[in-house]
C-alpha positions as CSV (number, residue, x, y, z in Angstrom):
1,M,-0.1,-0.1,0.3
2,R,1.5,3.3,-1.3
3,E,2.4,6.2,1.6
4,P,0.1,9.3,1.4
5,K,3.2,11.0,1.0
6,Q,3.8,9.0,-2.2
7,K,0.3,9.8,-3.3
8,M,0.8,13.4,-3.2
9,K,3.9,13.3,-4.8
10,E,3.0,11.4,-7.6
11,S,-0.5,14.1,-8.0
12,V,1.8,16.9,-8.4
13,N,3.9,15.8,-10.5
14,S,0.9,14.0,-12.8
15,K,-0.6,18.0,-12.4
16,E,2.8,19.6,-13.5
17,S,3.2,17.4,-16.4
18,V,-0.5,18.4,-17.3
19,L,0.3,22.2,-17.1
20,A,3.8,21.5,-19.2
21,F,1.9,20.0,-22.0
22,E,-0.6,22.5,-22.4
23,R,1.6,25.1,-22.1
24,F,3.5,23.3,-24.9
25,I,0.2,23.1,-27.0
26,V,-0.8,27.0,-26.4
27,S,2.9,27.8,-27.3
28,E,2.8,26.0,-30.9
29,Y,-0.5,27.8,-31.5
30,L,0.5,31.1,-30.8
31,R,3.7,30.0,-32.7
32,Y,1.9,28.2,-36.0
33,G,-1.5,30.4,-35.7
34,S,-3.9,27.5,-36.2
35,V,-4.4,24.0,-34.7
36,D,-4.0,22.7,-38.8
37,E,-0.5,24.0,-38.6
38,I,0.4,22.6,-35.0
39,L,-0.6,19.3,-36.6
40,R,1.8,19.7,-39.5
41,A,4.4,21.1,-37.9
42,N,4.2,18.0,-35.4
43,R,3.5,15.5,-37.9
44,F,6.3,13.0,-36.9
45,K,5.4,13.0,-33.3
46,N,2.2,11.2,-31.6
47,L,0.9,14.6,-29.6
48,G,-1.9,12.3,-27.7
49,V,-4.4,15.1,-28.5
50,S,-7.3,15.6,-30.7
51,Y,-8.9,18.7,-32.4
52,P,-11.3,19.0,-29.7
53,G,-8.8,18.3,-27.2
54,I,-6.7,21.4,-28.2
55,Y,-9.4,23.8,-28.8
56,H,-10.5,23.0,-24.9
57,I,-6.8,23.7,-23.9
58,L,-6.7,26.7,-25.7
59,K,-10.0,27.9,-24.1
60,R,-8.8,27.1,-20.6
61,W,-6.0,29.3,-21.2
62,G,-7.9,32.2,-22.1
63,V,-6.3,32.2,-26.1
64,V,-7.9,34.7,-27.9
65,R,-7.9,32.6,-31.4
66,S,-6.5,33.7,-34.6
67,L,-8.6,34.9,-37.6
68,G,-8.6,35.7,-40.8
69,R,-6.0,34.6,-43.4
70,A,-3.8,32.9,-40.4
71,S,-2.3,30.2,-42.8
72,L,-2.0,32.8,-45.9
73,P,-0.3,36.3,-44.5
74,L,-1.8,39.6,-46.5
75,T,1.4,41.2,-46.4
76,E,2.6,38.5,-49.0
77,T,-0.5,39.4,-51.6
78,L,0.3,43.0,-50.7
79,E,3.9,42.7,-51.6
80,F,3.1,41.0,-55.0
81,L,0.6,43.7,-56.0
82,V,2.8,46.6,-55.1
83,R,5.6,45.4,-57.1
84,A,3.1,44.8,-60.1
85,I,1.6,48.4,-59.7
86,E,5.1,50.1,-59.7
87,G,6.7,47.8,-62.2
88,K,3.3,47.8,-64.4
89,V,3.5,44.0,-64.8
90,P,0.3,42.1,-65.8
91,I,-0.4,40.2,-62.5
92,Q,-0.6,36.6,-64.4
93,T,2.7,37.5,-65.9
94,L,4.4,38.6,-62.8
95,Y,2.9,35.3,-61.0
96,R,4.1,33.0,-63.4
97,R,7.7,34.2,-62.0
98,M,7.0,33.2,-58.4
99,P,9.1,30.7,-56.9
100,P,6.9,27.6,-55.2
101,S,7.2,29.3,-51.7
102,F,4.8,31.4,-53.2
103,R,1.4,30.7,-51.0
104,P,-1.6,32.7,-52.7
105,T,-3.0,31.5,-55.6
106,L,-3.6,33.4,-58.3
107,A,-7.3,33.2,-57.6
108,T,-6.8,35.1,-54.2
109,V,-4.3,37.8,-56.1
110,H,-7.0,38.4,-58.3
111,R,-9.7,38.3,-55.4
112,V,-7.8,40.8,-53.5
113,Y,-6.9,43.1,-56.3
114,N,-10.4,43.8,-57.8
115,E,-11.6,44.1,-54.4
116,T,-9.4,46.7,-53.6
117,K,-9.9,48.5,-56.9
118,K,-13.5,48.5,-55.9
119,L,-13.0,49.9,-52.6
120,V,-10.7,52.9,-53.9
121,K,-13.2,53.9,-56.6
122,Q,-15.4,54.8,-53.5
123,E,-15.7,58.0,-52.0
124,V,-13.7,57.6,-48.8
125,E,-15.6,58.5,-45.5
126,I,-15.4,57.0,-42.4
127,K,-18.8,57.3,-41.8
128,E,-19.8,55.5,-45.0
129,R,-20.7,52.3,-45.0
130,K,-18.4,50.8,-47.8
131,R,-17.8,47.0,-48.5
132,I,-15.3,45.9,-46.5
133,R,-14.5,42.3,-46.6
134,R,-11.8,42.1,-43.7
135,V,-10.9,44.0,-40.5
136,G,-7.8,44.0,-38.8
137,T,-6.3,45.6,-35.5
138,A,-3.3,47.5,-34.7
139,L,-1.4,48.7,-31.7
140,V,0.6,51.8,-30.8
141,I,1.7,50.9,-27.7
142,T,3.5,53.8,-25.1
143,P,5.7,53.1,-22.0
144,S,4.0,55.1,-18.9
145,W,6.5,57.5,-18.8
146,D,6.6,59.1,-22.5
147,S,3.6,59.3,-24.8
148,R,6.1,60.2,-27.6
149,Q,7.9,56.7,-27.7
150,I,5.7,53.8,-29.6
151,L,6.6,50.0,-29.3
152,V,8.2,48.8,-32.3
153,A,9.9,45.3,-33.3
154,R,11.1,43.2,-36.2
155,D,9.0,41.4,-38.6
156,V,10.8,37.9,-38.2
157,S,8.3,35.9,-40.4
158,P,10.1,34.1,-43.5
159,A,11.4,36.5,-46.0
160,K,10.3,36.8,-49.6
161,G,13.3,38.9,-51.2
162,D,11.2,37.7,-54.6
163,I,8.7,40.5,-53.6
164,G,10.3,42.7,-52.0
165,K,9.1,41.7,-48.3
166,P,13.1,41.5,-46.2
167,Y,13.4,39.5,-43.5
168,G,13.1,42.0,-40.2
169,S,11.1,44.7,-41.6
170,L,9.7,47.0,-38.6
171,S,6.4,46.4,-37.4
172,L,3.8,47.7,-34.6
173,P,1.7,44.5,-33.3
174,M,-1.0,43.8,-35.5
175,G,-3.3,41.4,-36.8
176,F,-6.7,39.9,-38.2
177,S,-10.2,41.1,-36.4
178,K,-14.1,40.2,-36.5
179,M,-16.3,42.6,-37.4
180,G,-17.2,44.5,-34.3
181,E,-14.4,43.3,-31.9
182,R,-12.6,45.5,-29.6
183,E,-11.2,44.5,-26.4
184,K,-10.8,40.9,-27.6
185,A,-9.3,41.9,-30.8
186,I,-7.1,43.9,-28.7
187,L,-6.0,41.0,-26.2
188,R,-5.5,38.6,-29.4
189,V,-2.4,40.6,-30.6
190,L,-1.0,41.8,-26.9
191,Q,-1.2,37.7,-26.6
192,Q,0.3,36.5,-30.0
193,E,2.7,40.0,-30.7
194,V,3.7,41.3,-27.4
195,F,3.0,39.1,-24.5
196,T,3.5,36.1,-25.5
197,G,5.8,34.8,-22.4
198,K,3.5,36.4,-20.0
199,L,0.8,34.6,-21.3
200,L,2.3,31.3,-21.3
201,E,3.8,31.9,-17.6
202,S,0.1,32.7,-16.1
203,P,-2.5,32.9,-18.5
204,A,-5.5,33.9,-15.9
205,E,-3.1,36.8,-14.1
206,F,-1.8,37.9,-17.5
207,N,-5.5,37.9,-19.3
208,K,-7.1,39.8,-16.2
209,K,-4.3,42.4,-16.0
210,A,-4.1,43.0,-19.7
211,L,-8.0,43.5,-19.9
212,G,-7.5,45.8,-17.0
213,F,-5.8,48.1,-18.7
214,I,-7.6,47.9,-22.6
215,D,-11.0,48.2,-20.9
216,G,-12.7,50.6,-22.9
217,S,-10.3,51.5,-25.7
218,E,-11.5,53.1,-28.7
219,P,-10.0,53.4,-32.4
220,F,-8.5,56.6,-32.7
221,M,-7.9,55.9,-36.7
222,F,-9.0,53.4,-39.3
223,I,-6.4,52.8,-42.2
224,D,-7.7,50.5,-44.7
225,I,-4.6,47.9,-46.7
226,A,-6.2,46.5,-49.6
227,D,-9.4,45.2,-48.8
228,V,-8.9,45.2,-44.6
229,R,-9.6,47.7,-42.6
230,V,-7.4,48.3,-39.4
231,A,-9.1,49.9,-36.4
232,V,-5.9,51.5,-34.5
233,Y,-5.6,51.9,-30.8
234,H,-3.7,53.6,-28.6
235,L,-2.8,51.6,-25.4
236,E,-0.6,53.3,-22.3
237,L,1.1,50.2,-20.4
238,P,1.2,50.5,-16.9
239,R,4.9,50.8,-15.4
240,E,5.2,47.4,-14.3
241,L,4.9,46.3,-18.0
242,S,6.8,48.9,-19.6
243,S,10.6,47.6,-19.7
244,L,11.5,45.5,-22.8
245,E,12.2,42.6,-21.0
246,N,7.9,41.8,-20.5
247,F,8.0,41.7,-24.5
248,S,7.9,38.1,-26.3
249,S,6.4,36.9,-29.6
250,F,7.0,34.2,-31.7
251,K,6.3,36.7,-34.7
252,L,8.1,39.6,-33.5
253,K,11.9,40.0,-32.3
254,S,14.0,42.6,-31.1
255,F,11.2,45.2,-29.3
256,R,12.4,48.3,-28.6
257,F,10.6,52.2,-28.3
258,E,11.2,54.6,-30.9
259,R,10.0,58.0,-31.0
260,V,7.4,58.5,-33.7
261,G,9.5,61.1,-36.0
262,E,12.4,58.4,-35.8
263,V,9.9,55.8,-37.5
264,L,8.8,58.7,-40.0
265,M,12.4,58.8,-40.7
266,M,13.0,55.1,-41.6
267,S,10.5,55.3,-43.9
268,Q,12.4,57.0,-46.4
269,N,13.7,53.1,-47.0
270,R,10.9,51.6,-48.6
271,Y,12.4,48.2,-47.5
272,L,12.3,48.9,-43.7
273,L,8.7,49.4,-42.8
274,R,6.0,47.0,-42.7
275,L,3.2,48.2,-45.1
276,G,1.2,50.8,-43.3
277,I,3.7,51.6,-40.6
278,E,4.3,54.9,-41.7
279,E,0.7,56.2,-42.4
280,I,0.0,54.6,-38.9
281,A,3.0,56.8,-37.0
282,T,1.7,59.9,-39.4
283,G,-2.2,59.5,-37.7
284,Y,-0.6,58.9,-34.2
285,L,1.0,62.3,-34.7
286,K,-2.3,63.9,-35.6
287,Y,-4.0,62.0,-33.0
288,Q,-1.7,63.5,-30.2
289,E,-2.1,67.1,-31.6
290,R,-5.8,66.3,-31.7
291,L,-5.9,65.7,-27.9
292,T,-4.5,69.1,-27.2
293,Q,-7.5,70.3,-28.8
294,A,-10.0,67.8,-26.7
295,T,-11.2,66.3,-29.9
296,S,-11.2,62.3,-30.0
297,E,-13.5,61.4,-32.8
298,P,-11.4,58.8,-34.9
299,F,-10.5,59.6,-38.2
300,Y,-9.6,58.0,-41.4
301,M,-6.5,57.7,-43.4
302,D,-6.2,55.8,-46.6
303,S,-2.8,53.6,-47.1
304,I,-0.2,54.6,-49.5
305,F,-1.0,51.4,-51.5
306,N,-4.2,51.9,-51.6
307,R,-3.8,55.3,-53.2
308,R,-1.0,53.8,-55.6
309,L,-3.9,51.7,-56.9
310,A,-6.3,54.1,-57.2
311,L,-4.0,56.2,-59.5
312,L,-4.0,53.0,-61.3
313,V,-7.1,52.6,-61.4
314,A,-7.5,56.6,-62.5
315,E,-5.4,55.5,-65.4
316,E,-7.1,52.5,-66.5
317,E,-10.4,54.6,-66.7
318,A,-8.9,57.0,-68.7
319,V,-7.7,55.0,-71.7
């Protein structure tokens, strides 16, 4: 007969094993962005957990699941279209030159292109109900001591040199969302692109703290990038989360705070900033100025990409 202390020790070890396994599953999800990708990445291992089992783990840990083109990065399609527009190369011709690693299908590229053309033809007003197919969330995060510094990091997703997407382009935390989401959308981005380590360390504690400082957040601007309308939020971190050692992500690395003016100076190098970052930085300066005038209504800015596409549309219609 086993001693009570031995049973207690085995029980503790069992709980620790379960916790370690669940932490691994959550970590893999945050790394790959979908359950399918977890199973694909671990195809030579018997994980011992089913699809529903993984979803139950994610729910227990309070993980806000990924949305949108999780397995097909929008950036890849956008960079392709930028190259097509700037080089005035027919989409189909350019597509034939792409390497096998280029994941978007020709149909996807055409769909994004055609939907964006429809959008840029419309009069752009923030209150107008435009036909937006996708929505996203971007975060301008500032430390507790200085609202003129914003959190940026290097995008370490795979490089696509053939389409002008270099490894390590500077980015803000951002991702896809559901229509009408606010706090949940912000929490998703924080979990996946800012505080991944904090979530894995103590999910209940982190989620409670995060919901505390994002409560009641409203977007200060909107920006359309292709067929995605991105709501941009300003978050001022509490002092205990403002130091750089708190930040971690599988998608972003080398976090640092930069003055907004410095970020705009970087925009002179077209390969340095992720699409939309220059416009968001400009919008944040405008937002700060409006705060001094007691004006809090969100405003709209169009992306440089959409403006380029609008010019192309105008040229096509003029022919």
